[in-house]
C-alpha positions in Angstrom: 35.1 -8.4 -54.1 31.8 -9.4 -55.6 31.7 -12.5 -53.4 32.1 -10.3 -50.3 29.2 -8.0 -51.3 26.4 -10.0 -49.7 28.4 -10.0 -46.4 28.9 -6.3 -46.7 25.2 -5.7 -47.3 24.4 -7.9 -44.3 26.5 -5.7 -42.1 25.0 -2.6 -43.6 21.5 -4.0 -43.0 22.2 -3.7 -39.3 22.2 0.1 -39.7 20.3 1.0 -42.8 16.9 -0.1 -44.1 18.0 0.5 -47.8 21.8 0.2 -47.8 21.9 0.6 -51.7 21.2 4.3 -51.1 24.8 4.6 -50.0 25.7 4.4 -53.7 25.1 8.2 -53.7 28.5 8.4 -52.1 29.8 8.1 -55.6 28.9 11.8 -55.9 32.1 12.5 -53.9 34.2 11.5 -57.0 33.2 14.4 -59.2 33.2 16.8 -56.2 36.8 15.9 -55.4 37.8 16.1 -59.1 36.2 19.5 -59.4 38.3 20.8 -56.5 41.5 19.2 -57.8 41.2 20.7 -61.3 39.8 24.0 -60.1 42.2 26.7 -61.3 43.8 28.7 -58.5 43.2 32.4 -58.7 46.2 34.5 -59.7 47.5 36.6 -56.8 49.4 39.8 -57.1 51.4 40.5 -54.0 52.8 43.9 -53.3 56.5 43.9 -52.7 56.0 45.7 -49.4 54.2 42.8 -47.8 56.2 39.9 -49.4 58.5 40.0 -46.4 55.7 39.1 -44.1 54.4 36.3 -46.3 57.8 34.7 -46.3 57.7 34.7 -42.5 54.2 33.1 -42.7 55.5 30.3 -44.9 58.0 29.5 -42.3 55.1 28.6 -39.9 53.6 25.1 -40.6 50.8 25.6 -38.2 49.7 28.8 -39.9 50.0 27.2 -43.3 47.8 24.3 -42.2 45.3 26.7 -40.7 45.2 28.7 -44.0 44.6 25.5 -46.0 41.8 24.5 -43.7 40.1 27.8 -44.1 40.4 27.7 -47.8 38.8 24.2 -47.9 36.0 24.6 -45.5 33.4 24.6 -48.3 34.9 21.3 -49.5 34.6 19.8 -46.0 31.0 21.0 -45.6 30.1 19.7 -49.1 31.7 16.3 -48.4 29.7 16.0 -45.2 26.5 17.0 -47.0 27.0 14.3 -49.7 27.7 11.7 -47.0 24.6 12.8 -45.2 22.5 12.8 -48.4 23.7 9.2 -49.1 22.9 8.1 -45.6 19.4 9.6 -45.8 18.8 7.7 -49.1 20.0 4.5 -47.3 17.4 5.3 -44.5 19.3 4.7 -41.3 17.5 3.3 -38.2 18.0 2.4 -34.6 16.7 -0.8 -33.0 14.4 -0.4 -30.0 12.3 -2.7 -27.9 8.8 -2.6 -29.3 6.5 -0.6 -27.0 2.8 -1.2 -26.7 0.3 1.5 -26.9 -1.5 -0.2 -23.9 0.3 -0.7 -20.6 -0.8 -2.5 -17.5 1.1 -1.4 -14.5 1.0 -3.1 -11.1 2.4 -1.0 -8.2 3.2 -2.6 -4.8 2.3 -0.1 -2.1 2.7 -2.5 0.9 5.1 -2.0 3.9 8.0 -3.8 2.2 8.0 -1.5 -0.8 6.9 1.8 0.7 10.4 3.0 1.5 11.3 2.9 -2.2 7.8 3.8 -3.5 8.7 7.2 -5.0 11.5 5.6 -7.1 9.0 2.9 -8.3 6.5 5.5 -9.3 9.1 7.4 -11.3 10.1 4.2 -13.2 6.5 3.4 -14.0 5.9 6.9 -15.3 8.8 6.6 -17.7 7.3 3.4 -19.1 3.9 4.9 -19.7 2.2 4.2 -23.0 -0.7 5.9 -24.8 -3.3 4.0 -22.7 -2.4 3.0 -19.1 -4.1 0.8 -16.6 -2.8 1.2 -13.0 -3.4 -1.4 -10.3 -2.2 -1.0 -6.7 -1.6 -3.8 -4.3 -1.4 -3.7 -0.6 -3.5 -5.8 1.7 -5.9 -5.9 -1.3 -5.7 -5.1 -5.0 -7.7 -2.4 -6.8 -7.8 -0.7 -10.2 -6.8 3.0 -9.8 -7.0 4.1 -13.5 -8.0 2.3 -16.7 -6.9 3.3 -20.2 -5.5 6.6 -18.8 -3.3 9.0 -20.7 0.2 9.7 -19.5 -0.9 12.9 -17.8 -3.8 11.2 -16.0 -1.4 8.4 -15.0 1.1 10.9 -13.6 -1.6 12.5 -11.5 -2.8 9.2 -10.2 0.7 8.1 -9.2 1.2 11.4 -7.4 -1.8 10.6 -5.2 -0.7 7.1 -4.2 0.8 6.8 -0.8 2.6 3.9 0.8 0.7 1.5 3.2 1.8 -0.3 6.3 0.1 -3.5 5.3 0.9 -7.0 4.1 1.1 -7.8 0.3 -1.5 -9.5 -1.8 0.5 -9.7 -5.0 -1.4 -12.7 -6.3 -4.7 -10.9 -6.4 -3.1 -8.0 -8.2 -1.7 -10.2 -10.9 -5.0 -12.0 -11.3 -6.6 -8.7 -11.8 -3.9 -7.6 -14.2 -4.5 -10.7 -16.3 -7.9 -9.4 -17.2 -6.5 -6.3 -19.1 -4.7 -6.3 -22.4 -1.3 -4.6 -22.7 2.3 -4.8 -21.9 2.7 -5.7 -18.2 5.0 -3.8 -15.9 5.2 -4.9 -12.2 6.9 -2.8 -9.5 7.1 -5.2 -6.6 9.3 -7.7 -4.8 6.7 -10.4 -5.7 6.6 -11.6 -2.1 3.1 -12.8 -1.2 2.6 -12.3 2.6 -1.2 -12.1 3.0 -1.7 -15.9 2.2 0.1 -18.9 0.7 -0.6 -18.3 -3.0 2.4 -18.2 -5.4 2.6 -15.1 -7.6 5.2 -16.7 -9.9 2.8 -19.6 -10.7 0.2 -17.0 -11.6 2.7 -15.2 -13.9 3.5 -18.5 -15.7 0.0 -19.9 -16.0 -2.2 -16.9 -16.5 -0.1 -14.2 -18.1 1.2 -15.4 -21.5 3.1 -12.2 -22.5 6.5 -10.5 -21.7 6.6 -9.1 -18.2 9.0 -6.5 -16.9 9.6 -6.6 -13.1 11.0 -3.6 -11.3 12.3 -4.6 -7.9 12.4 -2.1 -5.0 15.7 -1.3 -3.3 14.8 -1.8 0.4 16.8 -3.3 3.3 15.2 -4.2 6.7 17.6 -5.1 9.4 15.3 -5.7 12.3 11.6 -5.2 13.3 8.8 -5.7 15.7 6.8 -8.7 14.4 4.3 -9.2 17.2 2.5 -7.1 19.8 0.6 -8.6 22.7 -0.9 -5.9 24.9 -2.3 -6.5 28.4 -3.5 -4.2 31.2 -0.4 -5.0 33.3 2.4 -5.9 30.9 2.8 -5.8 27.2 5.1 -8.2 25.3 6.6 -7.5 21.8 8.5 -9.9 19.6 11.7 -8.4 18.1 13.3 -10.2 15.1 16.8 -9.8 13.6 16.5 -10.2 9.8 20.3 -10.0 9.2 22.7 -12.8 8.6 24.9 -11.6 11.5 24.3 -11.2 15.3 23.1 -7.8 16.4 22.6 -5.8 19.6 19.3 -3.8 19.6 18.1 -1.1 22.1 14.4 -1.4 22.8 12.9 1.7 24.4 9.6 2.7 26.0 9.5 6.3 27.2 12.3 6.6 29.8 12.9 2.8 30.0 15.2 0.9 27.6 16.5 -2.7 27.3 19.3 -4.1 25.2 18.8 -7.5 23.6 21.3 -9.7 21.8 20.0 -11.5 18.7 21.6 -14.2 16.6 21.1 -14.2 12.8 17.4 -14.5 12.0 16.6 -14.9 15.7 13.5 -13.5 17.5 13.1 -12.7 21.2 10.3 -11.5 23.5 10.6 -8.2 25.3 8.2 -7.1 28.1 7.3 -3.7 29.4 4.8 -2.4 31.9 1.6 -1.1 30.4 0.3 2.3 31.1 -3.3 3.5 30.8 -3.8 5.3 27.4 -1.5 5.4 24.5 1.8 3.5 24.6 4.7 3.2 22.2 7.8 0.9 22.1 10.5 1.8 19.6 13.6 0.3 18.0 16.4 2.2 16.2 15.3 3.2 12.7 16.5 1.2 9.7 15.4 0.9 6.1 11.7 0.1 7.0 9.9 2.3 9.5 6.7 0.4 9.6 8.0 -2.2 12.1 10.3 0.0 14.1 7.5 1.1 16.5 4.9 -0.8 18.4 1.7 1.0 19.3 -0.8 -0.2 21.9 -3.7 1.3 23.8 -4.9 0.4 27.3 -8.4 1.7 28.0 -9.1 3.3 31.4 -11.9 1.2 32.7 -14.0 2.8 35.4 -16.1 0.7 37.8 -19.6 0.1 36.4 -22.4 0.0 38.9 -25.3 -2.4 38.5 -28.5 -1.6 40.2 -30.2 -4.9 41.0 -33.9 -4.5 41.7 -34.9 -7.7 43.3 -33.0 -10.5 45.0 -29.8 -11.5 43.0 -28.8 -15.1 43.1 -25.5 -16.1 44.7 -24.2 -17.1 41.3 -24.7 -13.6 39.9 -23.2 -11.9 43.0 -20.1 -14.2 42.7 -19.8 -13.5 39.0 -19.9 -9.7 39.6 -17.4 -10.0 42.5 -14.9 -11.7 40.1 -15.0 -8.7 37.8 -12.7 -6.0 39.0 -14.5 -3.3 37.0 -18.1 -4.1 38.0 -20.0 -3.6 41.3 -23.5 -4.4 42.4 -25.9 -2.3 44.5 -29.1 -3.6 46.0 -32.2 -1.8 44.7 -32.4 1.3 42.7 -29.2 3.6 42.4 -29.0 6.9 40.7 -25.3 6.1 39.7 -26.1 2.7 38.1 -25.3 2.3 34.4 -27.1 -1.0 34.1 -30.4 -2.0 35.9 -31.2 -5.7 36.5 -35.0 -5.7 37.0 -36.0 -8.9 38.8 -39.0 -7.6 40.8 -41.9 -5.3 40.4 -41.1 -1.6 40.8 -43.9 -0.2 42.9 -42.6 3.4 43.0 -43.7 5.0 39.7 -41.1 7.8 40.1 -38.3 5.2 40.2 -39.8 3.3 37.2 -39.9 6.5 35.2 -36.4 7.4 36.2 -35.1 3.9 35.1 -37.0 4.2 31.8 -35.6 7.7 31.2 -32.0 6.6 31.9 -32.2 3.6 29.7 -33.7 5.6 26.9 -30.9 8.2 27.2 -28.1 5.6 26.8 -28.3 3.3 29.8 -29.1 -0.4 29.8 -31.5 -2.8 31.5 -31.7 -6.6 32.0 -35.2 -8.0 32.2 -36.5 -11.5 32.7 -39.1 -12.7 30.2 -41.6 -13.5 32.9 -41.3 -10.0 34.5 -43.9 -7.3 34.1 -41.1 -4.7 33.8 -41.3 -4.8 30.0 -44.8 -3.4 30.1 -44.9 -1.5 33.4 -41.5 0.2 33.1 -40.6 0.3 29.4 -44.2 0.2 28.0 -43.3 -2.7 25.7 -45.4 -5.8 24.8 -43.9 -9.0 26.1 -43.5 -10.5 22.6 -40.3 -12.1 21.6 -41.0 -11.7 17.9 -40.9 -7.9 18.4 -37.2 -8.0 19.6 -34.4 -8.1 17.0 -32.6 -11.4 16.7 -29.5 -12.4 14.8 -27.4 -14.9 16.7 -28.3 -18.5 17.8 -25.9 -20.8 19.7 -26.4 -24.2 21.4 -25.2 -25.7 24.6 -22.7 -25.2 26.1 -23.2 -21.5 26.2 -20.4 -19.5 24.5 -19.4 -16.0 25.3 -19.1 -14.2 22.0 -21.9 -11.6 22.0 -23.5 -9.7 19.2 -27.0 -8.4 19.1 -29.2 -11.5 19.0 -30.5 -14.7 20.5 -28.9 -17.4 22.5 -30.6 -20.8 23.0 -29.8 -22.8 26.1 -32.0 -24.7 28.7 -34.6 -24.1 31.4 -37.2 -21.6 30.2 -38.1 -18.7 32.5 -41.8 -18.2 31.9 -44.0 -20.0 29.4 -45.5 -17.1 27.5 -42.6 -16.8 25.1 -41.5 -20.3 23.9 -40.3 -23.7 25.1 -36.7 -22.7 24.9 -34.5 -20.4 26.9 -33.7 -17.1 25.3 -31.3 -14.2 25.5 -32.3 -11.3 23.3 -31.2 -7.7 23.0 -33.0 -4.8 21.5 -32.4 -1.0 21.2 -34.5 1.3 23.4 -34.0 4.9 22.5 -30.2 5.4 22.8 -29.9 2.5 25.3 -30.5 -1.2 25.2 -32.6 -3.8 26.9 -31.4 -7.4 27.4 -34.1 -10.0 27.7 -32.5 -12.8 29.8 -34.4 -16.1 30.1 -31.9 -18.6 31.5 -32.4 -20.0 35.1 -29.2 -19.8 37.1 -29.3 -23.3 38.5 -27.3 -25.5 36.3 -25.8 -22.7 34.2 -24.8 -20.7 37.3 -22.5 -23.6 38.3 -20.8 -23.6 35.0 -17.3 -22.0 34.6 -18.8 -20.1 31.7 -21.3 -18.2 33.8 -19.1 -15.4 35.0 -17.4 -15.1 31.6 -20.9 -14.9 30.0 -22.0 -12.1 32.2 -18.7 -10.2 31.7 -19.2 -10.2 28.0 -22.8 -9.3 28.3 -22.3 -6.4 30.6 -19.3 -5.1 28.6 -21.5 -5.0 25.5 -24.3 -3.2 27.3 -22.0 -0.4 28.6 -20.0 -0.3 25.3 -16.8 -1.4 27.0 -14.5 -2.8 24.3 -11.8 -5.3 25.2 -8.1 -4.6 25.0 -7.8 -7.0 22.1 -10.5 -5.3 20.1 -8.7 -1.9 20.4 -5.3 -3.3 19.4 -5.4 -4.6 15.8 -3.2 -5.5 12.9 -3.0 -3.3 9.8 -5.4 -4.6 7.2 -8.2 -5.1 9.8 -11.5 -3.3 9.3 -14.0 -1.6 11.6 -17.3 0.2 11.3 -16.7 3.7 12.6 -18.1 7.2 12.6 -15.6 10.1 12.5 -12.5 8.0 12.8 -9.2 10.0 12.5 -6.1 8.3 11.1 -2.5 8.8 12.2 -2.1 11.2 9.2 -5.1 13.3 10.4 -7.5 12.1 7.7 -11.2 11.5 8.7 -13.0 8.3 7.7 -16.6 7.1 8.0 -18.2 3.7 7.6 -16.2 0.6 6.8 -12.6 1.7 7.6 -9.4 -0.3 6.9 -6.4 0.2 9.2 -3.7 0.7 6.5 -1.2 2.7 8.7 0.6 1.9 11.9 -0.3 4.3 14.7 -3.3 5.5 16.6 -6.8 5.9 15.1 -9.2 7.9 17.2 -13.0 8.5 17.3 -15.1 10.2 19.9 -15.5 7.1 22.0 -12.6 4.8 21.1 -8.9 4.8 20.4 -7.4 2.0 18.2 -3.7 1.0 18.0 -2.6 -0.5 14.7 0.6 -2.5 14.0 2.0 -4.4 11.1 2.9 -7.6 13.0 4.0 -9.6 10.0 7.4 -11.4 10.0 6.8 -12.3 6.3 6.3 -8.6 5.3 9.1 -7.4 7.4 11.5 -10.1 6.1 11.5 -8.5 2.6 12.3 -11.7 0.7 12.5 -10.7 -3.0 11.2 -13.5 -5.1 13.4 -14.4 -8.1 11.6 -14.1 -11.3 13.3 -13.8 -14.7 11.5 -11.3 -16.9 11.3 -11.9 -20.6 14.8 -12.1 -22.1 15.8 -9.8 -25.0 15.3 -12.6 -27.4 11.6 -12.9 -26.5 10.9 -9.2 -26.5 9.7 -7.8 -29.8 11.9 -5.1 -31.3 11.1 -2.4 -33.8 13.3 -0.6 -36.3 12.9 3.2 -35.8 14.0 5.3 -38.8 16.1 8.4 -38.2 16.0 9.5 -41.9 14.3 12.7 -41.0 17.0 13.7 -38.6 19.7 13.0 -41.1 17.9 15.1 -43.8 17.7 18.0 -41.3 21.5 17.7 -40.7 22.2 17.8 -44.5 20.1 20.9 -44.9 21.9 22.5 -42.0 25.3 21.7 -43.6 24.2 23.2 -46.9 23.1 26.4 -45.2 26.4 26.6 -43.4 28.2 26.2 -46.8 26.2 29.0 -48.4 26.7 31.3 -45.5 30.4 30.7 -45.5 30.7 31.3 -49.3 28.7 34.5 -48.9 30.9 35.7 -46.1 33.9 35.3 -48.4 32.1 37.6 -50.9 32.1 34.9 -53.6 28.4 35.7 -54.5 
């Protein structure tokens, strides 16, 4: 028996911090002896009720009940002694050791958004005393640092799902800069670039990590949108491992397509001016079930050419379906090409006024129009410059300077120039390229199309239809959920964004994000997680005190004191 004592203590050590305290159970021996030798009280029974007692003795159930009632104090006292001994032995429970500091990474991208509320609840339950919260969508950012549980809860309540790709890698790199137990609520699928989040976890984060994976299933989705003024094409992808028939709808028109497992197909619809939507049946992920695209209503822009336009310029304008040219001054012109002296001062003042109020003018460097019409000195250095390109001339236009060949005029420099400057609310384009060799280039009409579009603020279809995660400088931009933004705005929702002058359509367009490929990463095993022994001695003592009070109350109810 003594040989087995160490083994018994080893077993007891799994439940008690000081198992020798159980020796107090020996107090049960005198307690039981006391009840065994306790003299029974003499009972005097009246003859008139003996008849009923004899009947009671014939009922075993009633006898057992009577014995139980008479021994309730014994039961309570035995339980109290057992509890007292357990309290001396200091019982404990084993728990995973929790850190006071927690670093939480929450994926808010399109692939996690459908299960975002569940992920937020799980993170809130794992909060420590100090909590750092990092959100990851198309970019990673720190939401709170060293926040209390209450502050963390408020921060989580304010977080909304995004319709963007996932940059998990940046989020993990950011998390590695903070101390604390790391909890990641994400599928760990990096879709914004080719970095591997698992490598970052293994190389940079040398601590146990708990990964909470979202429960999201995406069956199909729109993975590409190519809008055009005539027809718009979308790519529909089946993410399932079985063939599927999908109904694709645009307003009153619908098409059914058959897709094999993991197959994609192109579907085309006629484009309408203004806002357009193409929809698929809803599944577990709404971000890619609808394609949004916007086709602007381009009105014909009239160009008032004061002078004699070259045949190259006329041919270039004729190739543009939304541009027209009128000879001489026109009150309806939005752009004035000044290639001759304006003798009529009233016309000169009218042109100057219209440009200052938001119109545009194209002036050759050798022309007197800068001084006579716009009252500007013919000095290139006084015109803003920011862009320089070399031959052959390209068509991307910003505010700035283009270098090419054949200088018009010698008072500016020995190089050809194209410069643009603001004039009131309008703009003046200083154009110093001779048409000869450049006019015969296939780039000439494209060059003028881009130039004139920029002067009349006519955005291209591609610039109005963007992917989520793109940015734009805007004033008074209203998002699909009716929030207003200013300055540098990121499109983080699918749908239409509107300002006073433009409408943007934003789509996810990411096969990687829509595919929802959960990356397998094994969190720290129970063997590697630190555990702590939490004593429950206080609770046992409270239970013992409660039992003793019950014993006293019972004895008092019997009238024994």
